[in-house]
N, C-alpha and C positions, 0 to 999 in steps of 0.2 A: 162569048163575045168580048173582044178586047175593049176595056174601058180606058178612056183618056181623061185624066183629071186635069182641070184647068188650073195651072199653078203659075199664073202670070203675076207680075209684081203688084198689080192692083189688088189681088186677093190677099197677098201676104202682108200688105200694109194697112189692112182694114182695122179699125178700132173695135175692140170687143170689151164687154164688161165681164171680168173674170174673177171668181172667188178663189184665191190662192189656196184656201183650205181644201177645196175639192180636188186640187191637183196633186195632193200628197196621198198616196195609197194608205189604206188602213193598217197594213202590215209593214209599212216602211220603218226601218230601224230608228230613224230620228223621231218618228211619231211615237214609237214605243218608249223611247228614252224620255221624251217630253211628257208623256202621260204618267210616268211612274217616278220621275226624279225631279225634285224641287231644287233648283240651282240658286235660290236666293241666299243660301249660306255663304256663297262666294263673296257677296258684298260685305258681310261681316268680317270675313277673313282678311280682306284687303283694305278695309276702312282706315286702318292706321297709316296707310301710305298715300292717302289723298287728303287734300286740304278742304275743310268745310266752307271756307269763306273766300279763299284766294284762287286766282286763275280762272281760265275758261272752263265751262262744263266739259267733263271728260267723256270718253266713250264708256258706256255702261260696262263695268267689269264682267258681268254675266255674258254680254255679247262677245267681249274679247275672249273669254274662256271658251265659249261655245265655238267661236271661229277656230281656235286652236284644236278643240276636240274633233271637229269635222276633219281637220287635216290628219289627225292621228287615227281616227276611225277608218278613213278611206285611203290611208297610205299616201297622202299628198305631201311630199317631202319639202317642197318649196313654198314659202309663205307668199311669194309673188304669184306663184301658180294658184295657190289657194284662193287668193282674191279674184283671179280670173275665173276660177271654177264656180265660185258663188254667184257671179253676175247672171248667168243664164239658168241656173239650177233652181227650180221652184221649191224643192224640198229643203235645200240649204237656206234659202231666203225665209221660208216659213219657220224653220227652226230658230233662226236668228231674230225673227219678228220684223223682217224687212219686207216692205211692199215692192212691187216691180219698179215703181218710180223712185224708190229710195236708193241712194248711192251706197255702195259697199264700203265699209271702213278700209282705209288704206293699209296695205300689208306692213308698212313701216311702223304702224302703231304697235304691232305685236313685238317687233324687235326693240322698239324704244322702251317699252315697258319692261322687257326682259333685261336689257342692258342698263337701265336706270332705276325704275321704280321698284322692281322686284329683286334686283341684284343683291346677293348676300342675305336674303330673307329665307324663311321656312315656309313660304306660301304654298309651294307645290307639295311639300310634305304634308301640310295641313289639309289640303284639298284631297290628297290621296287617302289620308287617314279618315276623313269625313265619309268618303265613298265606302271604305271598309266598314265603318260603323253603320252605314246604311244597310250593307249586306248582313251584318250581325243582327240588326233590328228585324230583318225579314227572315231570320233563321237560316241563312245561307252559309254561315260560318259556324261550325261546331266547336272549333278550337281544341279538338281532341288529337288530331294527327297533323303535324306540319312537315312538309317535304321541301327540302332546300337543295339548290344547286346553283351553278353560275354558267353564264354563256358569254362568249366574246362578241364585242361590237367593234367592227373595223373603224379605227380612228380616221378622222378627216386629215390625214397626214401622209406625206410622201415617205415611203419606207426607205428610200435611198438618201433622204436628207436628214442626217443625224450627226452628232458628235459623240465621242467616247468620253464619259465623265466618271470620276471616282466618287461614289456615294457611300455614306456611312450607314451601315445596316444596324438599326436600333434593336436592342434585345427585346424579346417578347415579354409581355406584362406578367405572364405566369411564372417567370423564372424565380421570383422571390419565393413563391409557394413551393416550387420544385426544389430550390436550394434547402429549404427547411425540411422537406421530406427526405432529401438525400442525407442530411446530417443526422436525422433521427435514425435512419437505416444504418448508417455507419456506426453510430453509438451502440445500437442494438447488436451489432456484430463485433463489438469490442475495438473499434477503430476511432481515431480522433476525428472530430468534425473538420470540414474544410474551412479555410479562411474565407471571409466574405469576398465575393467575386468583384464587387464594385461595378463600375460602368463598363461592361464587357461589350464594347462595340467592335464591329468588324468593317473593313472597307472592301468594296468590290467595284469592278468596272462594268458599267452598263451603257447601252446605247440610249441616247436621249434625243428625241425628235426636235428638230429646229422649227418644224411647222406647228406642232402642238406639244410643248414640253411636258404637259401634264399626263399624257398617255404613257403607256409602258410597252416595251418591246417583249413580245411573247414568243417563246421558243419551247414549246412542249411537244412531247411525243403524241402524234395523232391529231395535232392542232395546226392551223396555218401559222406561218411565221410572218411577223411584221408588227406594226404598232396597233395596239388594241386597248379598249377599255373592257372591264368585266362587269356584267350585271349580275350581282348576287341576289337571287330571288327566292322567296318562300311562298308556297301556296298551301291552302287548306284543302284537305282531300274531299270534303263534302260536295262542293260545287266548283272546285278549282279556282276559288277566289284568291287573288294575289294579296298577301298580307304584309309583305315587306319587299322593298327594292333598295338596293345600295350599290353604288358604282365605285369601282376602284381602278387604278391603272392595270393594264393587262399582265404585269409581272408580279402581281400580289397573289400569294397562295390562298386558296379557298378557305382553308382551316383557320387562317389568321383572324378573320373578321366574324366567324360564325357565331361564337358564343355571345359576343356583344350584340349582334343582331337578334339573336334568339331572346335575350333578356329584354331588349327594346320592345319586341312584340308583346311579350308577356306583360310588361308595364303599360303599354299604350292601349291594349285591347282586353286586358283582364283575363288572360289565359291561365293564370296561376291556379285557378280552381278547376279548369277543364282539361288542360293539356296532359295527355297520357303518353304519347309516343312521337318520335321524330324519325324520319327516314332520310338517309344520305348515301352518296356514293363513296367509293374508296378514297377519294381525295380528302375526305374528312376523318379518315380512320387514324386518329392520333391518340396517344395515351391520355392527353389532357382533355380532349373532347369526350372520350369515353368516360373518364372519371367524373367530369362535371355534369354530364347528362344523367349519369346514374345517381350522383349525389342529389340531383333535383327530383329523384324518384320517378324518372321517366323510363320508358321502354325504348332505348335507342336501337334502331336497325340500320347498321352501316356495313357496306360491302367491305370484306376483308382485303387488305393490301398485303400480300405476302412478300417477304424479302427475297431478293434474287439470290440464287445459289449457283455455285460452280457446277458445271455439268459433270456427272459421274460421282459427285461427293454427297455424303449424307446431309440432308437439310436439317434445320433446327426442329422441324415438326417431327422428325424421327427420334428425337431425344425426349424422354419423359421427365416432367418436373414433379418431384415429390414434395408436396407442400409442408408436411410435418417435419421432414428432415432438412428441408431447404437445400436440396441437391438435385442434379440432373442425372438420369440414368441413360447411358449410351446404348446403341443397338446391340453391343456385345455384353451388356449387363454390368458394365463398370460405372463407377461413380465420378461425377464432376462436382467438386466442392467449391464453396464460395471463396472468392479471392479479394474482391474490392468493389466499391461503388464509386463511379466517377461523377464528375460534376454535371454531366448530361443526364444523369438519372438512371444509368444502366449498371446493373450488378453483373459482375463477371464470374463465371464458373469455369474452373480449369480442371482438366484431367491430369492424371499422374503420368508424366512422360516415361517413367520406367516401365509402367504397365503398357502404355500405348505402343512402345517400340516393338513389343512382342506380339501385338494384336494382329490377327490375320486380316482385319478390316482396315488397317492403317491407311492404305492407299485410297480407299473409298471415303475415309473420314477427314483427313487433313494432309496438307502439304507443308505444314509448319516445320521449320528447320529444327525446332526443339522437340519434335514428335509429340506435340501437345495440341489438344482441341480446346478452344475457348468458346463458350456460349454466353451471349449477353441476354439479360432479362431486365426489362424496365421495372422500376419500383412500382409503377402503376399497371403492370402487365396483367394482373388479375382482372382489372376493369375491362381491358381489351378482350380477354377470354370470355367474359360475360356477354359482351356485345357480339362476339362471334357466335356464341351459343344462341343469342336472340335471333341473329340473322338466319341460322340454320333451323330454327324451330318452324313449325307450320304457320303460326301467327306472323312470325318475322318474314317468312317467304311471301305470305299474302300481302303484307304491308309493302314489302320492297317491290312487288310486281306493280303496285299502283304508280310508281315513278313514271313509267312510260305513258300512262293515261293522264297524268297530272302535270308535273313540272316540265317534262319533255314536250308535252303537247302545248303547254303555255308558251314555252320559248319558240316552238315551231310557228304558232299563230302570230306571235309578236314579230318574228322576222319575215314571214311570208305575207301577212296581211297588213301589218302596221309599220313596216319600215325600220325595224330595230336592227336589221343586219348591218347598217352603216350609220355612223354618227352624222347627225344633221349639222352639228355645230362643233366648235373646238373648245377644249377646256373641260375639266371635270364637272364644274357646277352646271354648265349647260347640258352636258351629257346626262347628268343626274336628272335634270328637268325633262329631257326626252324620255328617260326610262320611267319616270313618274307618270308622265302623260300617256305613254303607251300602256302602262298598267291600268291607269284610270279608264282608258278607252275599253280595254278588255273586260274590266270588272263591270262597267256600266252596261255593256252588251249583255253580259250574263244576267245581271240584275233585271234589266228591262224585259228580256225574253222570258225569264222565269216568272216574273210577276204577271206578265201578259198571259202565259199559259195557265197560271194559277187562277186568274180571274175568269178565263174561259171555262175552266173546269168547274169553277164555282157557279157560273151561269148555267152550265149543263146540269149540275146537281140540283140547283134550285128549280129548274124547269121540270126535271124528273119528279121531284117531290110534289110540286104544284099539280102536275098531271095526275099523279096517283091520288092525291088528295081530292081532286075534282071527280075522279072516277068513283071514289068511295061514297060520294053523296048521291050518285045516280041509282035509281031503282033497278031491281033485277039482279043480274049476274055481275054487275059492275062494269060490263062492257059499254062502250059509248053508244052502241046500237045505231040508230038512224041519225043521231046528232053529229054533225060535222063541225069540228072545232079546230081552228088554226092558231098556233102559238108562235110568237116571234121572239127571238133572242136579242133583237136589236136594242 
């Protein structure tokens, strides 16, 4: 029988006494977070930016942060829209501590605090670190394996609005260490050390956005072309907790910032005693990273990046390096001897042109006019070879396979569920804030759900123990017999 519900205006405008607590389901994400996370630490983090005696009472910083957190948890990109979403949503109001009759804080409060009170501070870094420390406290971060990568975030900028500018490319910080190693190698081979390089800067032309000058123009193979920022992220393998977030312009190489970020995590979270291995893709396969990670007594697993080779020609891998003699042996069994070590750190091994011109493999080996094959070997090449061996080992293969389950999954969730695909704001500092808050939202979800599951399992175990204990005191076979007992886990 068709039922017609009376939905007149008089019914919808009736006054009811409602407990907002009862409107939020027990398994609601915000309830889980509220049950297991104490946000009072935020007041201590922001206390230096508020006056104790002057001005009007401010919005509670915890409420301000929770409003932002709701936006990142549910992918609400606009703060104006966030305000409107909170008004009718009982769960959002309950999480913020607002009754139905309370007005929702204006969206402009968030932007004012960002652009004034918190501008140029480390507040969001400190909040992110506090959440990671919470995960460490609950044994969700083992600190044994760290997996890093970067992903692009489309800048809030028109890709057709740009100017061409000449920028100075500063030398890498490790060049002093490389120069010292080069001179040691040259002296060992009986050559004079190179004179100091000095400030070796280079100039290049780059596209600079007129909309957001702090982003970078990205033009990589297999990547979209345009103005982007890069989110350099590290996760711990145990529960995929994000342990580091760092934003750079889109034209910055991944390897440039990696070692600095790795050391930062070790210092902030005390990983020096626990860290055993790191896993990276081929973008990080540089001689310097291989050397430094091995010097730190780690087990680096990095995908090998092989140099391109002319089609039909012998590749470098077909030449065998003899360590004791410090020579290369070509496929024809002839020797390539040491010639020089250049400033870039590469040792050059040259064949004998008189021997090569009579070789039947000459056409497959080189097209050099002097009938000579030159092989370059970096002075830290042995470190790269050890890392390649790590990657090809069983342990290395198992570790590398974790990338798709951890860092790639973390980026996929961030973009699909939390709006990290596009920049909400303009400028590196604000994009860094977005990356921090996205990571905080992802970490809090994992922490809350894990602790909830843990507490439920604990209740089940306690119930089982209590039941068995109760049975042991009954006479007879230990069965309950005719006694009917009901236990509640509430």
